[in-house]
TORZALO-156659 format. One line per 4 residues: number of its first residue (from 0); their letters; for each residue y, x, z of C-alpha. Coordinates in nm, 3 decimals. Example, Ala and Ser with C-alpha at 12.3 -4.5 7.8 and 13.67 -1.06 7.14 Angstrom:
2
0	AS	-0.450:1.230:0.780  -0.106:1.367:0.714
END
This chain:
794
0	MTPP	1.851:-0.257:1.730  1.566:-0.095:1.546  1.614:-0.095:1.166  1.357:-0.308:0.975
4	ARRI	1.225:-0.008:0.779  1.156:0.178:1.103  0.984:-0.126:1.253  0.756:-0.147:0.950
8	WRAP	0.677:0.222:0.971  0.592:0.194:1.337  0.358:-0.096:1.278  -0.002:0.028:1.329
12	LAVL	-0.126:-0.163:1.024  0.134:-0.002:0.798  0.049:0.345:0.928  -0.322:0.287:0.881
16	LAWL	-0.262:0.154:0.531  -0.054:0.459:0.438  -0.328:0.686:0.572  -0.593:0.499:0.372
20	LAIA	-0.388:0.524:0.052  -0.344:0.900:0.100  -0.716:0.950:0.164  -0.804:0.732:-0.136
24	AAGM	-0.574:0.932:-0.364  -0.727:1.256:-0.239  -1.075:1.111:-0.287  -0.999:1.030:-0.652
28	LIAR	-0.896:1.389:-0.711  -1.207:1.518:-0.533  -1.432:1.298:-0.749  -1.319:1.498:-1.052
32	LPFS	-1.387:1.838:-0.901  -1.689:2.036:-1.020  -1.938:2.143:-0.754  -2.149:2.457:-0.785
36	ADLS	-2.451:2.593:-0.599  -2.506:2.938:-0.753  -2.484:3.237:-0.524  -2.256:3.427:-0.763
40	AFLP	-1.966:3.274:-0.565  -2.072:3.502:-0.282  -2.048:3.812:-0.499  -1.732:4.024:-0.527
44	KSPN	-1.445:3.955:-0.766  -1.394:4.329:-0.831  -1.743:4.481:-0.865  -1.835:4.819:-1.004
48	PRQQ	-1.966:4.831:-1.365  -2.334:4.793:-1.268  -2.255:4.506:-1.034  -2.039:4.340:-1.299
52	ILIE	-2.331:4.335:-1.541  -2.551:4.188:-1.269  -2.300:3.915:-1.187  -2.259:3.823:-1.554
56	QLES	-2.636:3.789:-1.584  -2.656:3.573:-1.273  -2.386:3.345:-1.408  -2.482:3.312:-1.774
60	GVAS	-2.763:3.555:-1.858  -3.107:3.470:-1.984  -3.246:3.450:-1.631  -3.000:3.173:-1.544
64	RSLL	-3.125:2.971:-1.844  -3.499:3.040:-1.840  -3.721:2.749:-1.740  -4.087:2.803:-1.645
68	IAID	-4.305:2.498:-1.710  -4.666:2.434:-1.609  -4.902:2.149:-1.686  -5.179:2.089:-1.431
72	GGDA	-5.477:1.855:-1.443  -5.722:1.741:-1.710  -5.946:1.969:-1.912  -5.844:2.262:-2.133
76	ATRA	-5.825:2.056:-2.453  -5.612:1.787:-2.286  -5.374:2.044:-2.142  -5.345:2.222:-2.478
80	AASR	-5.263:1.897:-2.658  -5.010:1.811:-2.387  -4.854:2.157:-2.419  -4.803:2.113:-2.791
84	ALAA	-4.667:1.760:-2.751  -4.427:1.861:-2.476  -4.308:2.168:-2.669  -4.239:1.957:-2.977
88	ALRA	-4.050:1.698:-2.773  -3.836:1.960:-2.601  -3.750:2.133:-2.930  -3.638:1.798:-3.070
92	SGHF	-3.434:1.707:-2.760  -3.146:1.940:-2.842  -3.130:2.072:-2.483  -3.320:2.395:-2.552
96	EQVQ	-3.251:2.687:-2.779  -3.612:2.802:-2.767  -3.943:2.663:-2.638  -4.253:2.885:-2.640
100	NGDR	-4.609:2.792:-2.549  -4.812:3.051:-2.743  -4.883:2.815:-3.031  -4.852:3.004:-3.361
104	SDAG	-4.938:2.709:-3.583  -4.591:2.553:-3.602  -4.361:2.599:-3.898  -4.106:2.791:-3.693
108	WEQS	-4.342:3.081:-3.637  -4.443:3.083:-4.003  -4.078:3.108:-4.102  -4.021:3.385:-3.849
112	GRWL	-4.327:3.571:-3.980  -4.194:3.555:-4.334  -3.858:3.687:-4.213  -4.026:3.983:-4.043
116	FEHR	-4.226:4.061:-4.355  -3.921:4.045:-4.582  -3.721:4.280:-4.361  -4.005:4.512:-4.262
120	YLLS	-3.846:4.822:-4.415  -3.533:4.775:-4.205  -3.728:4.701:-3.885  -4.018:4.945:-3.890
124	PAVE	-3.948:5.259:-3.683  -4.191:5.451:-3.909  -3.967:5.419:-4.215  -3.833:5.762:-4.299
128	EQRF	-3.820:5.982:-4.612  -4.149:6.160:-4.531  -4.323:5.823:-4.510  -4.293:5.772:-4.888
132	SVDG	-4.381:6.122:-4.998  -4.726:6.187:-5.149  -4.871:6.307:-4.818  -4.695:6.033:-4.619
136	LREA	-4.822:5.757:-4.848  -5.176:5.895:-4.846  -5.181:5.910:-4.466  -5.028:5.562:-4.420
140	IDET	-5.264:5.398:-4.675  -5.568:5.564:-4.519  -5.462:5.438:-4.175  -5.420:5.084:-4.308
144	LSLL	-5.758:5.090:-4.482  -5.924:5.209:-4.162  -5.799:4.898:-3.985  -5.966:4.658:-4.229
148	GTPA	-6.291:4.681:-4.038  -6.125:4.594:-3.705  -6.043:4.247:-3.565  -5.694:4.290:-3.711
152	GNAL	-5.840:4.338:-4.060  -5.839:3.967:-4.148  -5.463:3.955:-4.098  -5.407:4.276:-4.298
156	KPLL	-5.614:4.196:-4.607  -5.374:3.937:-4.758  -5.086:4.185:-4.717  -5.262:4.497:-4.845
160	DRDP	-5.124:4.495:-5.200  -4.765:4.433:-5.080  -4.767:4.642:-4.762  -5.024:4.920:-4.796
164	TGET	-4.833:5.142:-4.550  -4.879:4.885:-4.271  -4.515:4.839:-4.172  -4.579:4.477:-4.072
168	QRIA	-4.861:4.585:-3.845  -4.639:4.847:-3.681  -4.358:4.595:-3.622  -4.604:4.348:-3.470
172	ENLL	-4.734:4.615:-3.233  -4.381:4.693:-3.118  -4.308:4.327:-3.054  -4.618:4.269:-2.843
176	PAQA	-4.506:4.213:-2.482  -4.626:4.456:-2.220  -4.773:4.170:-2.020  -4.872:3.889:-2.257
180	PRSE	-4.992:3.553:-2.118  -5.357:3.457:-2.161  -5.433:3.208:-2.441  -5.685:2.926:-2.449
184	EGVW	-5.714:2.649:-2.706  -5.429:2.820:-2.891  -5.170:2.788:-2.611  -5.065:2.990:-2.307
188	VARE	-5.259:2.927:-1.989  -5.265:3.067:-1.636  -5.495:3.358:-1.563  -5.687:3.181:-1.289
192	APRA	-5.561:2.826:-1.224  -5.643:2.544:-1.472  -5.289:2.526:-1.603  -5.105:2.532:-1.937
196	LLLA	-4.778:2.725:-1.951  -4.450:2.698:-2.141  -4.133:2.904:-2.136  -3.805:2.738:-2.239
200	SLHA	-3.450:2.865:-2.269  -3.171:2.616:-2.206  -2.853:2.589:-2.406  -2.661:2.522:-2.083
204	EGAD	-2.516:2.818:-1.899  -2.601:2.881:-1.537  -2.273:2.746:-1.399  -2.297:2.412:-1.583
208	LDRI	-2.518:2.233:-1.331  -2.456:1.886:-1.473  -2.579:1.991:-1.816  -2.873:2.177:-1.662
212	ERSL	-2.967:1.864:-1.468  -2.966:1.660:-1.790  -3.190:1.923:-1.952  -3.439:1.902:-1.665
216	AAVH	-3.429:1.523:-1.686  -3.516:1.554:-2.055  -3.829:1.750:-1.959  -3.936:1.478:-1.715
220	QAFA	-3.866:1.211:-1.975  -4.067:1.396:-2.241  -4.355:1.445:-1.999  -4.366:1.081:-1.880
224	PLAA	-4.621:0.968:-2.147  -4.843:1.267:-2.063  -4.843:1.188:-1.692  -5.042:0.874:-1.771
228	QGLQ	-5.330:1.105:-1.873  -5.356:1.237:-1.518  -5.149:1.550:-1.582  -4.889:1.691:-1.347
232	LRMS	-4.567:1.870:-1.436  -4.450:2.180:-1.250  -4.118:2.353:-1.318  -3.950:2.661:-1.176
236	GTPV	-3.687:2.917:-1.261  -3.319:2.965:-1.187  -3.211:2.632:-1.347  -3.451:2.441:-1.121
240	FAVD	-3.339:2.634:-0.815  -2.972:2.571:-0.892  -3.011:2.196:-0.942  -3.249:2.155:-0.648
244	SRAQ	-3.017:2.358:-0.424  -2.723:2.138:-0.511  -2.928:1.823:-0.453  -3.062:1.956:-0.124
248	IQHE	-2.718:2.057:-0.005  -2.575:1.717:-0.098  -2.864:1.543:0.078  -2.826:1.761:0.387
252	VKML	-2.450:1.702:0.392  -2.507:1.328:0.379  -2.780:1.330:0.643  -2.589:1.562:0.875
256	AIAG	-2.275:1.356:0.835  -2.465:1.037:0.916  -2.653:1.194:1.209  -2.336:1.359:1.339
260	AIVV	-2.140:1.037:1.311  -2.412:0.847:1.498  -2.450:1.104:1.777  -2.082:1.186:1.817
264	GGLL	-1.981:0.825:1.762  -2.231:0.704:2.020  -2.108:0.958:2.271  -1.745:0.862:2.210
268	LLAF	-1.826:0.494:2.235  -1.988:0.553:2.572  -1.697:0.769:2.682  -1.422:0.532:2.573
272	GSAA	-1.603:0.202:2.599  -1.403:0.086:2.296  -1.497:0.052:1.929  -1.129:0.066:1.834
276	ALGV	-1.089:0.402:2.010  -1.397:0.528:1.829  -1.250:0.430:1.492  -0.922:0.600:1.573
280	ALLP	-1.105:0.917:1.685  -1.272:0.951:1.346  -0.945:0.951:1.150  -0.874:1.324:1.206
284	VVSG	-1.232:1.405:1.108  -1.203:1.223:0.775  -0.860:1.376:0.714  -0.992:1.725:0.782
288	IVCG	-1.293:1.702:0.552  -1.103:1.538:0.265  -0.809:1.778:0.281  -1.038:2.078:0.315
292	VLAV	-1.239:1.987:0.005  -0.926:1.900:-0.192  -0.750:2.226:-0.104  -1.050:2.434:-0.210
296	GLVF	-1.088:2.241:-0.534  -0.721:2.273:-0.628  -0.701:2.646:-0.551  -1.041:2.762:-0.681
300	GNVH	-1.108:2.501:-0.950  -1.449:2.417:-0.802  -1.615:2.361:-0.467  -1.930:2.552:-0.376
304	GLTL	-2.212:2.351:-0.225  -2.212:2.564:0.089  -1.840:2.497:0.129  -1.908:2.127:0.097
308	AFGS	-2.189:2.154:0.348  -1.956:2.345:0.575  -1.746:2.029:0.588  -2.004:1.864:0.810
312	TLIG	-1.932:2.129:1.072  -1.576:2.000:1.105  -1.702:1.683:1.272  -1.759:1.879:1.590
316	ESVD	-1.417:2.045:1.599  -1.187:1.796:1.427  -1.285:1.522:1.668  -1.174:1.748:1.955
320	YAIY	-0.812:1.688:1.861  -0.859:1.313:1.877  -1.038:1.339:2.211  -0.758:1.545:2.359
324	YLIQ	-0.504:1.287:2.252  -0.694:0.969:2.334  -0.773:1.085:2.687  -0.469:1.296:2.774
328	ARSP	-0.219:1.039:2.645  -0.372:0.767:2.859  -0.099:0.577:3.039  -0.203:0.330:3.312
332	ARDG	0.133:0.161:3.283  0.073:0.089:2.914  0.444:0.135:2.854  0.404:0.291:2.511
336	LGWQ	0.526:0.627:2.635  0.191:0.801:2.681  0.224:0.975:2.346  0.559:1.125:2.451
340	RWRQ	0.402:1.270:2.766  0.116:1.412:2.558  0.356:1.556:2.301  0.557:1.733:2.568
344	LNWP	0.274:1.860:2.789  -0.037:1.893:2.575  0.060:1.912:2.208  0.206:2.267:2.243
348	TVRL	-0.134:2.380:2.376  -0.322:2.204:2.094  -0.077:2.345:1.841  -0.125:2.697:1.972
352	GLLT	-0.501:2.650:1.958  -0.466:2.536:1.597  -0.254:2.840:1.512  -0.517:3.072:1.657
356	SVCG	-0.781:2.901:1.438  -0.558:2.937:1.132  -0.495:3.302:1.214  -0.867:3.374:1.261
360	FGAL	-0.976:3.206:0.939  -0.668:3.323:0.750  -0.814:3.672:0.721  -1.094:3.527:0.506
364	LFSG	-0.842:3.411:0.245  -0.793:3.770:0.136  -1.164:3.829:0.093  -1.279:3.973:-0.238
368	FPGL	-1.564:3.721:-0.232  -1.474:3.373:-0.362  -1.733:3.199:-0.146  -1.595:3.349:0.174
372	AQLG	-1.237:3.278:0.070  -1.338:2.915:0.007  -1.475:2.884:0.360  -1.154:3.029:0.501
376	LFSI	-0.928:2.795:0.304  -1.148:2.496:0.384  -1.129:2.568:0.758  -0.752:2.620:0.758
380	AGLS	-0.674:2.310:0.551  -0.929:2.094:0.731  -0.831:2.186:1.085  -0.460:2.162:1.003
384	AAAL	-0.504:1.817:0.851  -0.706:1.701:1.153  -0.447:1.829:1.399  -0.154:1.684:1.205
388	TTRF	-0.328:1.348:1.178  -0.371:1.355:1.554  -0.008:1.446:1.604  0.159:1.201:1.365
392	VLPR	-0.084:0.917:1.295  -0.266:0.854:1.621  0.052:0.801:1.830  0.152:0.525:1.589
396	LVPD	-0.182:0.351:1.626  -0.250:0.401:2.000  0.070:0.521:2.169  -0.094:0.514:2.512
400	GAAG	-0.423:0.675:2.415  -0.755:0.499:2.467  -0.741:0.217:2.717  -1.111:0.191:2.799
404	QGLR	-1.255:0.396:3.085  -1.622:0.412:2.981  -1.776:0.734:3.112  -1.449:0.921:3.135
408	RHLA	-1.424:0.878:3.509  -1.772:1.026:3.551  -1.694:1.308:3.308  -1.382:1.391:3.507
412	AVAR	-1.580:1.395:3.831  -1.841:1.630:3.683  -1.570:1.855:3.539  -1.381:1.874:3.872
416	AAVG	-1.701:1.959:4.057  -1.789:2.229:3.804  -1.441:2.378:3.819  -1.486:2.404:4.193
420	WLPT	-1.801:2.618:4.192  -1.818:2.787:3.852  -1.564:3.057:3.950  -1.820:3.185:4.202
424	LRWP	-2.021:3.308:3.901  -1.742:3.539:3.791  -1.914:3.868:3.873  -2.260:3.768:3.741
428	ALLL	-2.088:3.663:3.416  -1.909:3.997:3.392  -2.235:4.182:3.455  -2.401:3.983:3.177
432	GVAA	-2.112:4.078:2.954  -2.162:4.447:3.030  -2.534:4.412:2.958  -2.453:4.242:2.629
436	VLLL	-2.218:4.527:2.534  -2.485:4.787:2.605  -2.746:4.589:2.411  -2.520:4.538:2.111
440	AGQW	-2.406:4.901:2.111  -2.765:5.013:2.071  -2.861:4.756:1.806  -2.537:4.695:1.614
444	GQLW	-2.649:4.859:1.291  -2.986:4.682:1.291  -2.843:4.347:1.401  -2.637:4.280:1.087
448	RGSL	-2.917:4.298:0.834  -2.908:3.959:0.667  -2.953:3.944:0.288  -2.802:3.746:0.003
452	GSLS	-3.125:3.546:-0.009  -3.050:3.418:0.340  -2.777:3.201:0.185  -3.025:3.029:-0.046
456	PISP	-3.200:2.704:0.052  -3.497:2.772:-0.180  -3.817:2.698:0.010  -4.104:2.951:0.040
460	AAQA	-4.329:2.710:-0.155  -4.082:2.703:-0.445  -4.056:3.080:-0.441  -4.436:3.113:-0.440
464	LDAS	-4.467:2.879:-0.742  -4.202:3.079:-0.926  -4.380:3.409:-0.856  -4.713:3.261:-0.969
468	LRAD	-4.574:3.126:-1.298  -4.392:3.451:-1.373  -4.708:3.651:-1.314  -4.908:3.422:-1.547
472	LGAS	-4.642:3.423:-1.818  -4.577:3.795:-1.790  -4.215:3.696:-1.744  -4.099:3.993:-1.543
476	DART	-3.817:3.934:-1.301  -3.670:4.250:-1.456  -3.585:4.404:-1.123  -3.492:4.727:-1.303
480	MVVA	-3.327:4.749:-1.643  -3.139:4.989:-1.862  -2.797:4.872:-1.979  -2.649:5.025:-2.293
484	SGSD	-2.284:4.941:-2.353  -2.026:5.000:-2.620  -1.694:4.882:-2.751  -1.865:4.663:-3.012
488	VEAA	-2.211:4.543:-3.113  -2.282:4.851:-3.320  -2.191:5.090:-3.039  -2.409:4.899:-2.790
492	LRAA	-2.707:4.900:-3.030  -2.671:5.273:-3.101  -2.659:5.344:-2.727  -2.977:5.139:-2.682
496	EAAV	-3.147:5.329:-2.963  -3.055:5.655:-2.795  -3.243:5.541:-2.482  -3.556:5.417:-2.662
500	PRLE	-3.728:5.758:-2.720  -3.680:5.850:-2.353  -3.829:5.519:-2.239  -4.120:5.555:-2.482
504	SLVA	-4.201:5.889:-2.322  -4.216:5.714:-1.982  -4.454:5.456:-2.127  -4.672:5.732:-2.271
508	SGLL	-4.681:5.908:-1.932  -4.781:5.587:-1.754  -4.464:5.546:-1.548  -4.375:5.229:-1.739
512	AGFE	-4.596:4.955:-1.879  -4.337:4.883:-2.144  -3.982:4.774:-2.207  -3.782:4.537:-2.422
516	TPTR	-3.491:4.617:-2.649  -3.290:4.409:-2.897  -3.300:4.697:-3.147  -3.658:4.609:-3.243
520	LLPS	-3.523:4.297:-3.413  -3.165:4.406:-3.473  -3.140:4.781:-3.535  -2.794:4.934:-3.555
524	QATQ	-2.630:4.940:-3.895  -2.652:5.319:-3.897  -3.029:5.311:-3.839  -3.078:5.047:-4.107
528	QQRL	-2.877:5.248:-4.358  -3.081:5.555:-4.275  -3.405:5.363:-4.333  -3.276:5.222:-4.660
532	ASLP	-3.183:5.570:-4.775  -3.544:5.674:-4.708  -3.679:5.426:-4.964  -3.731:5.606:-5.300
536	PAQR	-3.638:5.453:-5.635  -3.914:5.259:-5.810  -3.998:5.533:-6.061  -4.037:5.805:-5.800
540	LRQN	-4.239:5.573:-5.573  -4.481:5.497:-5.862  -4.528:5.868:-5.924  -4.589:5.946:-5.556
544	LAEA	-4.818:5.647:-5.522  -5.026:5.744:-5.824  -5.080:6.091:-5.684  -5.147:5.967:-5.330
548	TSDG	-5.418:5.722:-5.447  -5.570:5.933:-5.724  -5.892:6.000:-5.535  -5.888:5.701:-5.302
552	PLPA	-6.050:5.354:-5.302  -5.722:5.175:-5.363  -5.589:5.223:-5.721  -5.216:5.259:-5.773
556	GRLA	-5.212:4.978:-6.030  -5.312:4.728:-5.765  -5.008:4.825:-5.557  -4.746:4.724:-5.812
560	PFVD	-4.622:4.442:-5.579  -4.560:4.711:-5.317  -4.331:4.903:-5.554  -4.143:4.586:-5.646
564	EVEQ	-4.084:4.489:-5.284  -3.960:4.834:-5.188  -3.711:4.811:-5.474  -3.604:4.463:-5.354
568	ARQR	-3.554:4.601:-5.004  -3.326:4.872:-5.146  -3.108:4.602:-5.298  -3.117:4.364:-4.999
572	GLIT	-2.832:4.368:-4.749  -2.850:4.490:-4.392  -2.961:4.270:-4.103  -2.686:4.123:-3.886
576	RVSL	-2.703:3.886:-3.594  -2.636:3.597:-3.833  -2.943:3.698:-4.034  -3.160:3.595:-3.738
580	DGTA	-3.037:3.235:-3.731  -3.315:2.987:-3.793  -3.585:3.221:-3.665  -3.761:3.232:-3.330
584	FAPA	-3.607:3.576:-3.275  -3.243:3.472:-3.244  -3.268:3.357:-2.878  -3.463:3.672:-2.789
588	VDAL	-3.185:3.894:-2.927  -2.911:3.682:-2.768  -3.085:3.719:-2.434  -3.065:4.096:-2.458
592	LFER	-2.734:4.146:-2.640  -2.414:3.988:-2.518  -2.039:4.024:-2.520  -1.888:4.129:-2.187
596	DGGG	-1.627:3.912:-2.017  -1.387:4.203:-1.991  -1.443:4.317:-2.351  -1.711:4.522:-2.521
600	WSAL	-2.082:4.456:-2.565  -2.397:4.540:-2.372  -2.764:4.560:-2.466  -3.021:4.501:-2.194
604	LPLH	-3.349:4.690:-2.189  -3.566:4.528:-1.916  -3.838:4.760:-1.787  -4.195:4.650:-1.711
608	PAGE	-4.355:4.832:-1.418  -4.686:5.007:-1.453  -4.747:4.943:-1.082  -4.582:4.713:-0.832
612	QVLA	-4.229:4.808:-0.929  -4.024:5.038:-1.146  -3.887:5.343:-0.970  -3.527:5.376:-1.082
616	EPVR	-3.486:5.747:-1.014  -3.745:5.874:-1.269  -3.584:5.648:-1.528  -3.240:5.788:-1.450
620	AALQ	-3.377:6.140:-1.474  -3.535:6.067:-1.813  -3.211:5.924:-1.950  -2.997:6.216:-1.843
624	GIER	-2.869:6.429:-2.124  -2.829:6.148:-2.378  -2.564:6.256:-2.621  -2.206:6.189:-2.528
628	GHDV	-2.045:5.870:-2.644  -2.334:5.650:-2.529  -2.283:5.449:-2.211  -2.635:5.410:-2.071
632	QVVD	-2.708:5.332:-1.708  -2.998:5.213:-1.496  -2.951:4.900:-1.286  -3.187:4.840:-0.994
636	IKHE	-3.120:4.471:-0.931  -3.256:4.457:-0.578  -3.069:4.770:-0.480  -2.749:4.636:-0.633
640	LDSL	-2.790:4.298:-0.462  -2.854:4.467:-0.130  -2.554:4.691:-0.189  -2.341:4.392:-0.283
644	YAHY	-2.435:4.201:0.029  -2.394:4.504:0.253  -2.043:4.554:0.113  -1.984:4.180:0.142
648	LEQA	-2.087:4.180:0.508  -1.887:4.495:0.581  -1.576:4.337:0.434  -1.638:4.013:0.621
652	LLQA	-1.677:4.198:0.951  -1.353:4.384:0.887  -1.169:4.065:0.794  -1.308:3.881:1.097
656	GLGA	-1.195:4.170:1.315  -0.847:4.153:1.166  -0.847:3.778:1.222  -0.946:3.828:1.586
660	CGVV	-0.670:4.085:1.627  -0.428:3.838:1.473  -0.534:3.576:1.726  -0.469:3.817:2.013
664	VLLA	-0.125:3.911:1.876  -0.035:3.546:1.826  -0.139:3.455:2.180  0.046:3.755:2.319
668	LQLR	0.366:3.646:2.144  0.328:3.290:2.269  0.208:3.351:2.624  0.433:3.653:2.691
672	SARR	0.218:3.759:2.983  -0.061:4.016:2.988  -0.227:3.832:3.277  -0.225:3.498:3.096
676	LGRV	-0.340:3.668:2.777  -0.634:3.817:2.962  -0.723:3.482:3.118  -0.730:3.315:2.775
680	CGPL	-0.892:3.592:2.569  -1.130:3.724:2.834  -1.361:3.420:2.847  -1.347:3.395:2.467
684	ALAV	-1.451:3.757:2.415  -1.723:3.721:2.676  -1.857:3.408:2.505  -1.878:3.595:2.173
688	LLTL	-2.053:3.891:2.337  -2.309:3.675:2.518  -2.377:3.474:2.201  -2.436:3.791:2.001
692	GGLA	-2.647:3.934:2.283  -2.867:3.626:2.287  -2.916:3.644:1.909  -3.002:4.013:1.943
696	LLDV	-3.264:3.937:2.208  -3.416:3.677:1.975  -3.420:3.939:1.695  -3.216:3.718:1.462
700	ELGV	-3.107:3.885:1.138  -2.734:3.824:1.135  -2.542:3.767:0.816  -2.205:3.651:0.696
704	LHLV	-2.258:3.285:0.796  -2.329:3.389:1.154  -1.995:3.567:1.140  -1.826:3.248:1.021
708	GLLL	-1.993:3.073:1.316  -1.838:3.326:1.553  -1.495:3.252:1.405  -1.559:2.886:1.478
712	VIAV	-1.648:2.977:1.836  -1.312:3.151:1.863  -1.137:2.851:1.708  -1.301:2.605:1.947
716	GSNY	-1.299:2.828:2.253  -0.933:2.917:2.226  -0.848:2.553:2.298  -1.053:2.563:2.618
720	GLFF	-0.891:2.884:2.739  -0.543:2.757:2.662  -0.597:2.428:2.846  -0.732:2.608:3.151
724	DQLR	-0.429:2.835:3.135  -0.211:2.524:3.127  -0.390:2.384:3.432  -0.336:2.709:3.619
728	SEGR	0.029:2.703:3.529  0.062:2.347:3.660  -0.127:2.438:3.978  -0.339:2.124:3.985
732	ADAD	-0.632:1.988:3.788  -0.554:1.690:3.570  -0.854:1.458:3.560  -0.784:1.346:3.205
736	TLAS	-0.750:1.702:3.077  -1.077:1.806:3.239  -1.254:1.498:3.104  -1.120:1.563:2.754
740	LLLA	-1.239:1.924:2.762  -1.588:1.827:2.875  -1.617:1.543:2.621  -1.483:1.762:2.339
744	NLTT	-1.734:2.030:2.427  -2.021:1.781:2.436  -1.934:1.652:2.088  -1.906:2.006:1.955
748	VLSF	-2.235:2.124:2.106  -2.422:1.811:1.992  -2.283:1.813:1.636  -2.347:2.185:1.587
752	GLIA	-2.685:2.146:1.755  -2.776:1.899:1.481  -2.654:2.147:1.219  -2.875:2.413:1.376
756	LSEI	-3.174:2.195:1.280  -3.075:2.194:0.913  -3.329:2.315:0.657  -3.051:2.501:0.477
760	PALS	-3.048:2.851:0.630  -2.675:2.896:0.581  -2.596:2.581:0.777  -2.851:2.638:1.050
764	AIGR	-2.709:2.988:1.099  -2.366:2.842:1.176  -2.511:2.578:1.408  -2.718:2.827:1.604
768	VVAP	-2.410:3.034:1.673  -2.150:2.765:1.743  -2.356:2.533:1.966  -2.432:2.794:2.237
772	GALL	-2.107:2.981:2.173  -1.889:2.674:2.228  -2.077:2.584:2.547  -2.037:2.937:2.678
776	ALLL	-1.668:2.936:2.588  -1.602:2.630:2.805  -1.817:2.745:3.096  -1.667:3.093:3.097
780	AAVM	-1.313:2.954:3.077  -1.396:2.769:3.401  -1.579:3.068:3.548  -1.281:3.296:3.496
784	SRPG	-1.043:3.056:3.669  -0.951:3.182:4.016  -1.107:2.990:4.310  -0.861:2.768:4.488
788	RIAA	-0.598:2.782:4.214  -0.714:2.455:4.059  -0.739:2.179:4.317  -0.904:1.843:4.280
792	AD	-0.704:1.577:4.107  -0.534:1.306:4.301
END
């Protein structure tokens, strides 16, 4: 007599309830996981020093927090008023550390101007001992007086008595950007389009997408009253791209899941003729996606958007397990023993197919790139959960498989007919394989030329808007920069100062339009002390000043405030980073000076090109020979990104190759026959070759996601090869097995065909590989079966 506890466990309702509770618990954990969309997850964990700086900037640098804002519509006065109103609202929102729109009338700029004036003798690069000698004072005063008749004279006149040497003017000239935005009505505007411009820096770091999204929502909320005036808001920059990418990925995941469920569900409903069978078939799919996401979240602490999107691809493969069971376990006698027959005859084949998938994707777990490792773990956990759900849950719910016939009888008839004539194409298929090998051998190096940008879903229109706003704002994308590093802030600043004279020579020669450096607002302590030491005592300065102005238009008595302020500067303390708090300059310095994750500090010196781009080699040549002890290097961002991705792809190819080798070894150990191994692996290898050959003929730039697609082809196709090997071993074609293979292939091809239509390049890349690859894998498994070995079913 069956014990009561066992009877309860065997009850389909109890099993389904237990499954639902497990999925609900996993769902609650998933709801708390953070999701990311930045591409830094697809950068290496162990980069070289230049790459490490680049990754840190992508994750939390100024570029990851810079928001470009444009106001379109209305006339110039309306846009200017809207710019000022929006800037004020954003500053008051608490979401931004700095908001600039070119308006110099606000109190913040007045305060910053006073700070510059008070600290001019610590900031001016002209301050040296010779500057305050008789000849130095005479020359500096004459130069200042000569400027009074120029457009800058009105700003100099009020400062003449206190700053006759023009230090404030010199500091202002150094702080002028190489490519300043155009001003109209007192605010920044585009050079050609009727558009007002703002540049904001968020408090949120690049990885905190939820906080970034709230900051962007604050901009929309602040702009809402202005929209009623017929104005339009435009935003761009890395924060916008990150939030939009996450939203687009989430939307695509939802749409693909719905479309896939409708298409695959409709096909299964037609095949089984039973809504109950359809519901049961979806259980492994749900298990796979939930367990895959949960495993990635628990191991990595977050789930990348592309990993989440990758979950939609499991619909096509996870449902295969259910199809195999529901059809192959069919028992006409309905004696409740169909599941035992399936477990004995077919589960070992499914299990071996699962192990080959785990082995293939397992190589990705050891990748030095977190994004790739996430995809590998997701695939392993998801496919394992789907297979185990099929093995242990489905037999409890439908012990005799799916009862309805639906289209299965027709699918079996088509499959038997195809198995009868497809082997006649054996030699043409082999010839195509040889042609594919020759084609790939000649184009292999050019074929794998995808870029990191191919992983991004940013549309060309969004990229064009970003380029336009950057050009108008003069906000260089800083493709090339100098990085000066040291063990502490002082060492980093001194290294930056060592590079400045070399860069100034490049500006003078016309190779650079300019550059930025934090040392213009925060000189090293050593430089400040040297400048302070250059300031003479009050008595000596009066004597030198009297002699320098003895025959000039500016009497020494009028310059008494100048003497007093030089003496005050001698008594004032040095500038530190804290001294900048409360000024508009603090965010600018923080953007260029930061503490490294691994210890130490770095100062960034972005370079502005005189032409289309900065040539890194002349800059490296100019910086050679800087005194020892200063760590100064040139970072060409595009070159480093290309190098990163090339290394990334090289590693992925190696790992995929190791995974493929692991699959072969595993099959060899299980099959224990070179002939059987060839029959299983041959069609699979040929399918991969023909898929790659087709992509090569279409001149598709292959990248790492295409490689992941090929691993999926191996995972799916190995099941087909193993089942055909099982049929050969049995010596007769089983109608249910053939029908299950054809139906599983149709669901895979249709679901991945939908993914191929995705607007997210990373997803479409996978779909365009797996859909044809899976179809070829099934056809070639049939083609490579020997004629006459598989007879028609009874």
